[in-house]
Each structure stands twice: as structure tokens, then as C-alpha cells.
C-alpha positions in Angstrom: 0.0 0.0 0.0 2.8 2.4 0.9 4.5 1.7 -2.5 1.2 2.4 -4.3 0.7 5.6 -2.4 4.2 6.8 -3.3 3.7 5.9 -6.9 0.4 7.9 -6.9 2.1 10.8 -5.3 5.0 10.7 -7.8 2.5 10.7 -10.7 0.5 13.6 -9.2 3.6 15.7 -8.6 5.0 14.8 -12.0 1.8 15.9 -13.7 1.9 19.2 -11.8 5.4 20.1 -12.9 5.5 23.2 -15.1 6.2 22.7 -18.8 9.4 24.1 -20.0 9.9 24.9 -23.7 13.3 23.3 -24.0 13.3 22.4 -27.7 14.3 25.8 -29.0 17.6 24.4 -30.5 16.0 21.4 -32.2 16.2 21.6 -35.9 12.8 20.6 -37.2 13.5 20.8 -40.9 13.7 17.1 -41.4 10.5 16.5 -39.5 8.7 19.2 -41.5 10.1 17.7 -44.7 8.7 14.3 -43.8 5.3 15.8 -43.0 5.3 17.6 -46.4 6.2 14.4 -48.2 3.0 12.8 -46.8 0.7 15.6 -47.9 -2.7 14.4 -49.0 -2.5 10.9 -47.5 -5.7 9.2 -46.4 -7.1 9.0 -42.9 -8.5 5.5 -43.6 -5.5 3.8 -42.0 -4.2 5.8 -39.1 -1.6 3.2 -38.2 0.0 3.4 -41.7 -0.2 7.2 -41.7 1.5 7.5 -38.3 4.2 5.1 -39.5 4.9 7.1 -42.6 5.0 10.4 -40.6 7.5 9.1 -38.0 9.5 6.1 -39.2 12.4 8.2 -40.7 12.8 10.3 -37.5 15.0 9.4 -34.5 13.4 11.2 -31.6 10.0 11.5 -30.1 9.9 15.3 -30.4 10.7 15.1 -34.1 8.0 12.4 -34.6 5.5 14.5 -32.8 6.5 17.6 -34.8 5.9 15.7 -38.0 2.5 14.5 -36.8 1.5 18.0 -35.6 2.5 19.8 -38.7 0.9 17.2 -41.0 -2.5 17.6 -39.1 -2.3 21.4 -39.2 -1.5 21.5 -42.9 -3.8 18.7 -44.1 -7.0 19.3 -42.1 -9.2 22.3 -42.7 -11.3 24.1 -40.1 -14.9 23.7 -41.2 -16.4 27.2 -40.9 -20.0 26.0 -40.9 -19.3 23.5 -38.2 -17.6 26.2 -36.2 -20.6 28.5 -36.5 -23.0 25.7 -35.5 -20.8 24.7 -32.5 -20.4 28.3 -31.4 -24.1 29.0 -31.7 -25.4 25.9 -29.9 -22.9 26.2 -27.0 -24.1 29.7 -26.4 -27.8 28.7 -26.4 -27.9 25.3 -24.8 -27.0 24.1 -21.3 -27.3 21.0 -19.1 -28.8 17.8 -20.5 -29.9 19.5 -23.7 -26.3 20.6 -24.4 -25.0 17.1 -23.6 -27.5 15.5 -26.0 -26.6 17.9 -28.8 -22.9 17.5 -28.1 -23.1 13.7 -28.6 -24.7 14.1 -32.0 -22.4 17.0 -33.0 -19.3 14.9 -32.1 -20.4 12.1 -34.4 -21.0 14.6 -37.2 -17.5 16.2 -36.6 -15.7 12.9 -37.0 -17.6 12.0 -40.1 -16.5 15.3 -41.7 -13.0 14.6 -40.5 -12.8 11.1 -41.9 -14.4 11.7 -45.2 -13.6 15.4 -46.0 -10.6 16.2 -43.8 -12.6 19.1 -42.3 -13.4 19.5 -38.7 -13.4 21.7 -35.6 -11.1 21.8 -32.5 -12.2 18.4 -31.2 -11.3 16.7 -34.4 -7.9 18.3 -34.6 -7.1 17.3 -31.0 -8.4 13.8 -31.5 -6.3 13.2 -34.6 -3.1 14.5 -33.1 -3.7 12.3 -30.0 -4.5 9.2 -32.1 -1.5 9.5 -34.4 0.9 10.2 -31.5 -0.5 7.3 -29.5 0.1 4.9 -32.3 3.8 5.5 -32.2 4.1 5.3 -28.4 3.9 9.0 -27.6 1.6 9.8 -24.7 -0.8 12.5 -25.8 -4.2 13.6 -24.3 -7.1 15.9 -25.3 -7.6 18.8 -23.0 -11.0 20.5 -23.0 -11.6 24.0 -21.7 -12.1 27.7 -22.6 -10.5 29.3 -25.6 -10.3 33.1 -25.2 -10.8 35.3 -28.3 -12.2 38.7 -29.0 -15.6 37.2 -29.0 -15.3 34.5 -26.2 -14.4 34.6 -22.6 -13.7 38.3 -22.3 -15.0 39.4 -18.8 -17.8 36.7 -18.9 -17.3 33.0 -18.8 -18.8 31.0 -21.7 -19.6 27.3 -21.9 -16.6 25.0 -22.6 -15.8 25.9 -26.2 -12.3 24.6 -27.1 -10.1 21.5 -27.2 -6.3 21.2 -27.5 -3.5 18.7 -26.6 -0.9 18.0 -23.9 1.9 15.7 -24.9 4.6 13.9 -22.9 8.1 14.3 -24.4 11.3 13.5 -22.5 9.3 12.9 -19.3 7.9 16.4 -19.4 4.4 17.6 -20.4 3.9 20.3 -23.1 0.9 22.1 -24.5 -0.1 22.7 -28.1 -3.1 23.7 -30.1 -3.3 22.2 -33.6 -6.6 24.1 -34.4 -5.1 27.5 -33.9 -1.8 26.5 -35.5 -3.6 25.4 -38.7 -4.8 28.9 -39.7 -7.6 31.3 -38.7 -11.2 32.2 -39.5 -11.5 35.3 -41.6 -14.7 36.8 -40.1 -15.1 39.3 -43.0 -14.8 36.7 -45.7 -16.6 34.1 -43.5 -14.1 31.4 -44.4 -11.2 29.5 -43.0 -7.7 30.7 -44.2 -5.1 28.0 -43.9 -1.7 29.2 -42.8 0.5 27.2 -40.4 1.3 29.1 -37.2 4.1 27.8 -35.0 3.1 29.9 -32.0 1.0 27.2 -30.4 3.4 24.3 -30.8 4.9 23.3 -27.4 3.9 26.7 -26.2 5.1 28.5 -23.1 2.5 27.7 -20.5 2.7 31.2 -19.0 1.3 32.6 -22.3 -0.8 29.6 -23.2 -3.0 30.0 -20.1 -3.8 33.5 -21.2 -6.1 32.2 -24.0 -6.5 28.5 -22.9 -8.1 27.7 -19.6 -8.7 23.9 -19.0 -11.6 22.4 -17.2 -9.0 20.3 -15.3 -6.7 23.0 -14.0 -3.8 20.6 -13.5 -3.3 20.9 -17.3 -2.4 24.6 -16.8 1.1 23.1 -16.1 2.1 25.9 -13.7 2.7 25.8 -10.0 1.0 29.2 -9.6 -2.3 28.9 -11.5 -4.4 31.9 -12.4 -8.1 31.8 -11.4 -10.9 31.7 -13.9 -11.7 35.3 -13.0 -8.1 36.4 -13.7 -8.2 34.5 -17.0 -11.4 36.4 -18.0 -10.1 39.8 -17.0 -6.5 39.8 -18.4 -5.6 41.6 -21.6 -6.4 39.8 -24.8 -3.3 38.4 -26.4 -2.6 37.2 -30.0 -0.3 34.6 -31.5 2.5 37.2 -32.1 3.0 37.4 -28.3 4.3 33.8 -28.5 6.5 34.5 -31.6 8.1 37.6 -30.0 8.8 35.9 -26.7 6.6 38.2 -24.6 6.4 37.0 -21.0 4.6 39.7 -19.0 2.4 42.7 -19.5 1.4 45.7 -17.4 -1.3 46.7 -16.9 -2.3 43.1 -16.6 -6.1 43.7 -16.9 -8.2 44.1 -20.0 -10.3 47.1 -18.9 -8.3 50.1 -17.8 -9.8 53.2 -16.3 -8.0 56.5 -16.4 -8.6 60.3 -16.5 -8.2 62.8 -19.3 -4.6 64.0 -19.8 -3.3 61.4 -17.3 -0.5 59.2 -18.8 -0.9 55.5 -19.0 2.2 53.3 -19.5 1.6 50.2 -21.6 4.6 47.8 -20.8 5.8 44.4 -21.7 8.7 42.1 -21.0 10.3 39.8 -23.6 12.8 37.0 -23.6 14.6 38.6 -26.5 17.5 40.9 -25.8 16.2 43.7 -28.0 13.2 44.7 -30.1 13.1 46.3 -33.5 9.8 48.0 -33.7 7.1 48.5 -31.1 4.0 50.7 -31.4 0.6 51.4 -29.9 -2.5 51.5 -32.2 -5.3 53.5 -30.6 -8.8 53.5 -31.9 -12.1 55.1 -30.9 -15.4 54.9 -32.8 -16.0 57.9 -35.1 -12.4 59.2 -34.7 -9.2 58.8 -36.6 -6.8 56.1 -35.2 -3.6 57.1 -33.5 -0.2 55.4 -33.7 2.4 55.9 -31.0 5.9 54.4 -31.5 8.3 55.7 -28.8 9.3 52.8 -26.5 11.5 53.2 -23.5 13.1 50.5 -21.3 12.5 50.5 -17.6 13.3 47.8 -15.1 13.5 45.2 -17.9 10.2 46.3 -19.4 9.6 48.1 -22.7 7.0 50.8 -22.2 5.1 53.2 -24.4 3.3 56.1 -22.7 0.2 57.8 -23.8 -2.0 60.6 -22.3 -5.6 60.4 -23.6 -6.7 64.0 -24.5 -10.5 63.4 -24.7 -12.8 61.2 -22.6 -14.5 58.2 -24.0 -13.8 54.5 -24.6 -10.7 53.4 -26.6 -9.2 50.2 -27.9 -5.5 50.1 -27.5 -3.4 47.4 -29.2 0.3 46.8 -28.8 2.1 45.9 -32.1 5.6 44.4 -32.5 7.0 44.3 -36.0 3.6 45.3 -37.2 1.9 42.3 -35.6 -0.9 42.5 -33.0 0.4 41.3 -29.6 -2.1 42.4 -26.9 -5.3 44.5 -26.7 -6.9 46.6 -24.0 -10.0 48.7 -23.6 -9.4 52.1 -21.9 -12.2 54.1 -20.3 -11.1 57.8 -20.1 -13.1 59.8 -17.6 -13.3 63.5 -17.0 -12.7 63.3 -13.2 -10.1 61.6 -11.2 -10.4 57.8 -11.1 -8.3 55.0 -9.8 -6.1 53.6 -12.5 -5.4 49.9 -12.1 -1.8 50.1 -13.5 1.1 48.6 -11.7 4.1 50.4 -10.3 7.1 49.3 -12.5 9.5 49.7 -9.6 7.6 46.8 -7.9 8.2 44.5 -10.8 11.1 42.2 -10.3 
């Protein structure tokens, strides 16, 4: 009994260890080439497909990379399924939602198998199945995906699925759905374009737009609460690509007063940045661009004093790419501004 308890404790502690992205120096060109050589292969025999994707590769991380890239590049996000899924999950609840989910899941897998089109559940399932067939432990994680339309301030129903994978005795997080491309809301269609940001992602960033139902899959010792998740700034994939680690203010909605200066700051793992700017918009007014970054206590900061009251959207851009967005409520009388004192940031 004592041995069993110790084993259970080891597994529990092992599962709780924070993921560390330690494959930065791995050359994935060969794995990516193998995945490209298998373009268009059928899903009718997953065992054969997984073998073709991994047999030439020596390490588990390269094998998983080949599987992941193949799924992202060969499976399309079905926009109509996405709309149906989004609509029903907002309208239904309880037993009614469970009954619908069962039928929808079957429909999702039929579309995946016959048409290579699916939604997040299908992506996560296929990555898990292909990895498992070559001895790589991989699981599906269900939870809350945060976008401009979901899980901002208010919690939605569970709306997203992604993967956790065990490599070199360490758990890592990835999202094949978001790596495969994006939905163009104006064109109302899926645009396929591989995005490496969500492959073995930094858990500190990943939890900013992925909150699992089982919070042990956050893979951090210090886990943010659901309320913190809902109220944080809205980040985009470029935050991953540019190695951004922390933001201040670290809340989505900022309140300030007219003519008072707000400092929008971020920390990055990179030693220097080339081009940082704020893009400030307000309905009915011309947009404003501010591009004078200063460095303070390890943070890059751009300051701006709002001249007129109203509600603004402020987005930080690095190299012209969206990194993080805030809303700013500018009032005419003094209000408490929930920004942090940079001198307190270590």
C-alpha cells in the first residue's frame, strides 16, 4: 500500500510540474520535410499514416512535430461546423447541451474522416491518435478558448479543445486548431496558414487564452483563477512569436482620467526589439499610432496621455503584428487607474 501511495504521489507531482519549452535548439527541418512528403495521405489507416510520418525520424519530439505539422497542414477548419458549434454552445445548457454535443461529435468525426474538415475536437483527436500509435503519450484537454468574442470578462460554456503531450518525461501544451490557420470573419471562411506559436507553447502565455476544465493541465505551480483569466488583456499569437512574457497593466479594462499618462509595458525573452507601437482607436475618430518605446526595469514601455474622454481600444504591435489589446475608459474626473508600479516588478 505504501508503494502504491508513493507511486500515486509521484505521478501527481510529475503531472503538476510546469512545462518548460526546451526544444528551441532542435532543428525541425527534417520532421517538416517528412510531413510535407506525406501531404494528402488518407485517414482510412491511421496506423499506416503515423508510421509514414514518423519512421524516418530518430526522436519523439521530431516524430510529434511531423504529426502535428501534418495535421495542421492537411486538415481544414470547417467554418459552418464552427458556427454551429459556437451558436449551440451559447444557447444550450445542461442535459440539452449534452445530447446535442453527442450528435455533433459524431458529425464532426464523419466530416474529419471523409472530407478532412473538422473543428477543434477533431484536430485534438487526430493528433492524439497519431501520436499514441507511435508510443507518444498525448491527451485531449477541454476548456475555454479566449478570443475577441469569447471569454472576455464573462465565462462561456466550454468551447475549445487542445492537446498535452509527454516528451522527454515532461508535459507540453499545443493547439493544432489555432496552429492550422484562422477564421476570416469578414470573408466568413477558414484561411489555412501554419502558425508555429501554439506548438509546445510557453504555459505562462498559453493559459492567457486557454483555460482547461481540469486546471492541473495549466502546467504551472501558480495557477491563475478563472476570474483572472477572463479579466486579463487579450493576447494574440504574435505574443508567442516575439517571446513576450509579462504585461502591465495586466487587466483588459483600464480606467484613467483625461490627460493622465498610462504606461503600456511588456517584457520579452529577446535581448532587443526592433519596432514597437501602440495602435489606438475610438469609434468615429481617426486612429492614433504611438511608437516611442522606453526601457524601464527590464520592461519596454510606451506612454500615452488620452486627451479626450471616451472608450478606446489600445493594441500593442511588435514588428507590425498584433500582440495584446486593452480597452481604456477615459473619464473627466479623477479615477483610480489599475496600473502597476514598475518599480515593484522584479
